[in-house]
C-alpha positions in Angstrom: -24.0 14.4 -18.5 -21.6 17.2 -20.2 -18.4 16.9 -18.3 -16.3 20.0 -17.9 -12.6 19.3 -18.6 -11.4 22.2 -15.8 -13.9 20.8 -12.9 -12.1 17.4 -13.6 -8.3 19.5 -13.5 -9.4 21.0 -10.3 -10.4 17.5 -8.6 -14.3 18.1 -8.6 -16.1 15.0 -7.3 -18.8 14.2 -10.1 -22.1 13.2 -9.1 -24.5 11.2 -11.0 -27.6 13.1 -12.7 -31.1 13.1 -11.7 -32.2 11.5 -14.1 -29.8 8.4 -13.7 -30.6 8.2 -9.7 -34.2 8.4 -10.7 -33.5 5.1 -12.9 -31.7 3.7 -10.4 -34.6 4.5 -7.7 -37.4 3.4 -9.8 -36.2 0.5 -12.6 -35.9 -3.1 -11.4 -32.7 -3.0 -13.4 -31.7 0.4 -11.5 -32.0 -1.0 -8.1 -30.5 -4.3 -8.5 -27.4 -2.6 -9.7 -27.8 -0.3 -6.0 -27.8 -3.6 -4.6 -24.7 -5.1 -6.4 -22.9 -2.1 -5.5 -23.9 -2.0 -1.9 -23.2 -5.5 -1.5 -20.5 -6.4 -3.6 -18.8 -3.3 -4.2 -18.8 -0.6 -1.5 -17.3 -1.7 1.9 -19.3 -3.3 4.7 -19.6 -1.2 7.9 -17.6 -2.3 10.8 -20.4 -3.1 12.7 -22.9 -4.7 9.7 -19.5 -7.0 8.8 -18.9 -8.2 12.3 -22.7 -8.3 13.8 -23.4 -10.9 11.0 -20.4 -12.6 11.7 -21.4 -13.0 15.0 -25.2 -14.2 14.3 -22.9 -16.7 11.7 -20.9 -17.7 14.3 -24.1 -18.4 16.9 -25.8 -20.4 14.1 -22.2 -22.9 13.5 -22.2 -23.3 17.1 -25.6 -24.6 17.6 -25.3 -26.9 13.8 -21.9 -28.1 14.7 -21.3 -28.0 18.8 -18.2 -25.8 18.0 -17.5 -22.1 17.8 -15.7 -20.5 14.9 -11.9 -20.9 14.7 -9.0 -21.9 12.6 -5.2 -22.5 13.7 -6.7 -25.6 14.6 -6.5 -26.5 11.4 -3.9 -25.2 10.6 -2.0 -26.8 12.8 -3.2 -30.3 11.6 -1.6 -28.7 8.2 1.2 -28.7 9.1 1.1 -32.1 10.7 0.1 -33.5 6.9 3.1 -31.5 5.8 5.5 -33.3 8.1 3.8 -36.5 6.4 4.6 -35.6 2.9 8.5 -35.6 4.3 8.4 -38.9 6.1 8.0 -37.2 9.8 5.8 -39.3 11.9 3.7 -37.2 14.2 0.9 -39.6 15.4 2.3 -39.8 18.5 3.2 -36.0 19.4 0.8 -35.1 22.3 -0.3 -32.0 20.3 -1.8 -33.9 17.5 -3.1 -36.2 20.1 -4.6 -33.6 22.0 -6.4 -31.8 18.8 -7.4 -35.2 17.4 -5.7 -34.8 14.0 -7.4 -37.9 11.6 -8.6 -37.8 8.5 -7.4 -35.4 5.2 -8.5 -31.9 5.5 -11.4 -32.2 2.6 -12.6 -35.0 5.1 -13.0 -32.9 8.1 -15.6 -30.0 8.8 -12.8 -27.4 10.3 -10.7 -28.3 7.0 -14.3 -27.0 4.6 -14.8 -24.1 7.0 -11.4 -22.9 6.3 -11.6 -23.9 2.0 -15.6 -21.5 2.7 -13.4 -18.9 4.0 -11.0 -18.3 1.2 -13.6 -19.3 -1.4 -16.6 -16.3 0.5 -13.4 -13.9 0.5 -11.8 -14.8 -3.2 -15.2 -14.6 -4.5 -16.2 -11.2 -3.1 -12.8 -9.1 -4.2 -13.5 -10.7 -7.7 -16.8 -9.4 -7.6 -15.7 -6.0 -6.3 -13.1 -6.0 -8.7 -10.3 -6.0 -5.6 -8.0 -8.6 -7.1 -4.5 -7.7 -7.7 -1.0 -9.4 -7.3 0.3 -7.1 -5.1 4.1 -7.5 -4.8 5.2 -4.8 -1.5 8.1 -2.2 -3.1 10.3 -3.6 0.0 11.3 -7.7 -0.2 12.4 -7.2 3.1 8.5 -7.4 4.3 7.8 -10.6 2.9 10.5 -12.1 5.1 8.7 -9.9 8.3 5.8 -11.1 6.9 6.8 -15.1 7.5 8.6 -14.3 11.0 5.3 -12.5 12.1 3.4 -15.5 11.0 5.8 -18.0 12.4 5.4 -15.5 16.0 1.4 -15.5 15.4 0.7 -19.6 14.9 3.3 -19.9 17.6 1.5 -18.1 19.9 -1.9 -18.5 18.7 -1.7 -22.4 19.8 0.2 -21.5 22.6 -2.9 -20.0 23.7 -5.2 -23.0 22.5 -6.7 -20.6 19.9 -6.0 -17.0 17.9 -8.2 -13.9 17.9 -11.2 -16.6 16.9 -11.4 -19.5 19.1 -9.2 -17.7 22.4 -11.1 -14.0 21.9 -14.0 -13.6 19.5 -15.7 -17.0 20.2 -14.2 -17.8 23.9 -15.6 -14.8 25.9 -19.2 -15.4 24.7 -18.4 -19.4 25.7 -17.9 -17.6 29.7 -14.5 -19.3 29.1 -11.8 -17.4 31.3 -8.8 -17.9 28.8 -10.4 -15.7 26.4 -10.2 -12.9 29.0 -7.0 -13.6 29.4 -6.0 -14.0 25.8 -7.3 -10.0 25.7 -5.3 -8.8 28.4 -2.1 -10.0 26.5 -3.6 -9.2 22.9 -2.7 -5.2 24.5 1.3 -5.3 25.9 1.6 -7.7 22.8 -0.1 -5.6 20.3 2.1 -2.5 21.7 4.8 -3.9 21.8 4.8 -5.4 17.8 3.9 -2.1 17.3 6.7 -0.6 18.1 9.3 -3.6 16.8 7.2 -2.5 13.6 8.2 0.7 13.3 11.6 1.1 14.4 13.6 2.5 11.3 15.1 -0.8 11.1 12.5 -2.9 10.5 10.9 0.1 8.6 13.6 0.3 6.6 14.2 3.5 2.9 11.0 3.4 1.1 12.0 2.6 -2.4 10.7 4.8 -5.4 8.4 2.7 -7.7 10.4 1.7 -10.9 8.5 1.2 -14.5 7.3 -1.7 -15.4 6.6 -4.5 -13.8 6.0 -2.6 -10.8 3.9 -0.3 -13.0 -0.1 0.6 -12.2 -1.2 -2.6 -14.3 1.1 -5.2 -13.4 -0.7 -8.1 -12.0 -4.2 -6.4 -12.8 -7.4 -8.2 -13.7 -10.0 -6.5 -15.4 -12.7 -5.7 -14.0 -15.2 -8.1 -16.6 -12.8 -11.4 -16.0 -12.7 -10.3 -12.1 -16.6 -10.2 -12.2 -16.7 -14.0 -14.2 -14.3 -15.4 -11.8 -16.4 -13.9 -9.0 -19.2 -16.0 -10.3 -17.0 -18.9 -10.8 -16.0 -19.3 -7.5 -19.8 -18.8 -6.2 -21.0 -21.4 -8.4 -17.7 -23.9 -7.3 -19.2 -23.5 -3.7 -22.8 -23.8 -4.3 -21.9 -27.3 -6.3 -19.5 -28.1 -4.0 -22.1 -28.2 -0.8 -25.1 -29.7 -3.1 -22.3 -32.3 -3.8 -22.0 -33.1 -0.2 -25.6 -33.0 0.6 -26.0 -35.0 -2.2 -23.9 -38.0 -0.5 -25.4 -37.4 3.2 -22.3 -35.5 4.5 -24.5 -32.6 5.9 -21.7 -31.4 7.8 -18.9 -30.9 5.0 -21.7 -29.2 3.5 -21.9 -26.5 6.0 -19.1 -26.2 6.7 -18.2 -25.0 3.3 -21.5 -22.8 3.2 -20.5 -21.3 6.7 -17.1 -20.9 5.2 -18.0 -18.9 2.8 -20.2 -16.5 4.4 -17.6 -16.1 7.2 -15.1 -14.9 4.5 -17.9 -12.6 2.2 -18.0 -11.2 6.0 -14.3 -10.6 6.6 -13.7 -9.4 3.2 -16.3 -6.9 2.8 -15.9 -5.2 6.4 -12.5 -5.7 6.8 -12.1 -7.5 9.7 -9.0 -7.6 10.8 -8.9 -7.9 14.9 -4.6 -6.4 14.7 -6.5 -3.2 13.3 -9.2 -3.2 16.3 -6.0 -3.1 18.8 -2.8 -2.0 16.8 -4.9 1.3 15.8 -5.5 1.9 19.7 -1.9 2.6 20.2 -1.4 4.6 16.1 -4.3 6.4 15.3 -6.1 6.2 18.5 -9.3 4.7 16.1 -11.6 2.3 17.7 -14.7 2.4 15.4 -13.4 -1.5 14.9 -12.9 -2.7 18.5 -16.4 -0.9 19.5 -18.3 -2.8 17.1 -16.5 -6.0 18.2 -18.0 -6.0 21.3 -21.3 -5.0 20.6 -21.2 -7.7 18.1 -19.9 -10.1 21.1 -22.8 -8.8 23.5 -24.7 -10.7 21.1 -22.9 -13.8 20.6 -22.9 -13.8 24.1 -26.7 -14.1 24.5 -27.1 -16.6 21.7 -24.4 -18.7 23.1 -25.7 -18.3 26.6 -29.3 -19.4 25.0 -27.6 -22.6 23.2 -26.2 -23.5 26.2 -29.1 -23.5 28.5 -30.6 -26.0 25.5 -27.7 -28.4 25.9 -25.4 -27.5 23.6 -22.2 -28.1 25.4 -19.3 -25.0 25.5 -15.6 -25.5 25.1 -13.5 -24.0 27.6 -9.7 -24.2 27.5 -6.9 -23.8 30.5 -7.1 -20.9 32.3 -3.2 -20.9 32.0 0.2 -18.6 31.9 0.5 -20.0 28.5 -2.6 -18.2 27.4 -1.3 -14.9 28.5 2.3 -15.2 26.8 0.9 -17.3 23.9 -1.4 -14.1 23.2 2.1 -11.7 24.0 4.0 -13.4 20.9 0.3 -13.5 18.9 0.0 -9.7 19.2 3.5 -9.1 18.4 3.4 -11.6 15.4 0.6 -10.2 14.4 1.4 -6.8 13.8 4.9 -7.8 12.0 2.7 -9.9 9.4 0.4 -7.2 8.9 -2.7 -9.2 9.7 -4.2 -11.8 11.8 -5.9 -14.7 11.0 -8.5 -13.2 9.3 -6.7 -10.3 8.1 -4.3 -12.4 6.2 -6.7 -14.5 4.8 -9.1 -12.5 3.3 -6.0 -10.2 1.9 -4.4 -12.8 0.2 -7.5 -13.5 -1.7 -6.8 -10.0 -3.2 -3.9 -10.7 -4.2 -1.7 -9.3 -1.5 1.9 -11.7 -1.9 3.8 -10.6 1.9 0.2 -12.1 3.3 0.9 -15.3 1.6 4.0 -15.4 3.5 2.2 -14.2 6.3 0.0 -17.7 6.3 3.0 -19.8 5.4 4.7 -18.8 8.1 1.2 -19.0 10.6 1.3 -22.9 9.8 5.1 -23.1 10.4 4.6 -21.9 13.7 1.9 -23.7 14.3 3.8 -26.8 13.6 6.4 -25.5 15.8 4.9 -25.0 18.5 3.1 -28.8 18.0 6.8 -30.3 18.5 7.4 -28.3 21.7 4.6 -28.7 23.2 6.2 -32.2 25.2 9.7 -32.1 23.4 10.5 -28.8 25.1 7.9 -29.2 28.1 5.7 -25.8 27.3 2.5 -28.3 28.2 3.6 -29.3 31.4 5.4 -25.6 32.6 2.5 -23.4 30.9 -0.8 -25.4 30.9 -0.5 -28.7 32.9 -1.1 -26.8 36.0 -3.8 -25.0 35.4 -7.8 -25.6 34.9 -10.3 -25.1 32.6 -12.5 -21.8 34.3 -15.7 -21.5 32.8 -17.9 -18.4 34.0 -21.1 -20.0 34.1 -20.2 -22.8 36.7 -18.1 -19.8 38.8 -20.5 -17.5 38.8 -23.7 -19.2 38.1 -26.2 -18.1 34.9 -26.7 -14.6 36.0 -23.2 -13.6 37.3 -22.0 -14.7 34.1 -24.1 -13.7 32.0 -24.2 -10.0 33.2 -20.3 -9.9 34.2 -19.9 -10.9 30.9 -21.8 -8.1 28.9 -20.7 -5.6 31.8 -17.2 -6.2 30.6 -17.4 -6.0 27.0 -19.3 -2.3 27.9 -16.6 -1.6 29.9 -14.3 -2.0 26.9 -16.3 -0.2 24.9 -16.2 2.8 26.9 -12.4 2.4 27.2 -12.0 2.4 23.7 -14.4 5.5 23.6 -12.6 7.5 26.1 -8.9 6.6 24.9 -10.1 8.3 21.2 -11.0 11.3 22.9 -7.7 11.6 24.9 -6.3 14.2 22.2 -8.9 16.1 22.0 -9.3 16.6 25.7 -5.6 17.3 26.3 -6.3 20.0 22.9 -9.2 21.9 25.0 -7.4 21.8 28.1 -4.3 23.8 26.4 
């Protein structure tokens, strides 16, 4: 196709020629290229990514008896790090409650996280989206670390992050999931106000030539594609290895983790955006997609629970609400929730590496504070686990949960339209 230089100067968008489109539509090679571009290069619509994640979560629950979650394992990692420095955590109440034993590579929860990181890294490479990105303002690294500490501390006080205490908890009919959600609204609102304060924002720095140039940290597309294929092969070989040694639980954890990692990276799933953008841009596309996907999860979890798969409920405590507020503040300051910083760190965002490290530190700090600072006795122990199936019956639990999720969907839609309604009334 001939290129007009004047069109390029004016910014005119060029489209493929009719012959190239015909080749893509008809030939096998063209169709494969189009499929690759659709799956591995173009970002997925929110609803595609979160609905896929929801269905995977139902199957993972059926297979493992536990739903998708990550921060419990990150807390165990903190315990392992303390052990490396000679600190005995075997008598810490929190580590006793979360059953800390073995090493991460001996646990399904460990391989679930390894798989998520691997899946996100694989698709980051295959989409040519990997690049070492260092923030211009180095204070962002400190901010991300502090935000990560708050995120980890708040998540474990709430007995789970946006996955374990929200995305997976509500479909399991655990009341604490709704309490966590309520805490996320003031938490992300406060986090937004703090993050946008001039003292935190600071003055933007002008880019300098050299290390901050366009090519710094860039990996060529060809190399990225090769690396992406290598990561995919490593994931497959790792699962085959564990299957061959009759460790199917670890193999499935790796495969499901990789599938979750692909979903969050391709769909840009970050729960921070789902709540934060309500306060900044009033955009709720991700929030609505989450509501619909959780309705699907609710139905799937209900079927499995009726067949005897035991659901997990946490105490509907004050600690959950306070933890959710702290978590909401933390994820905004850090620049991403657990899923957000995991996939973006695999894309080369150095700021999110600090957020991840802070999450482990914060979760470990909460584990220390659990009995030594009396948080468990004060904020958790006086409260009981509440499963809505036991309280409302099957019909009440299912229809009540679905109705509340539909209400959330409608609330987001109304919230988005408020500015438009104000303009129409003027």
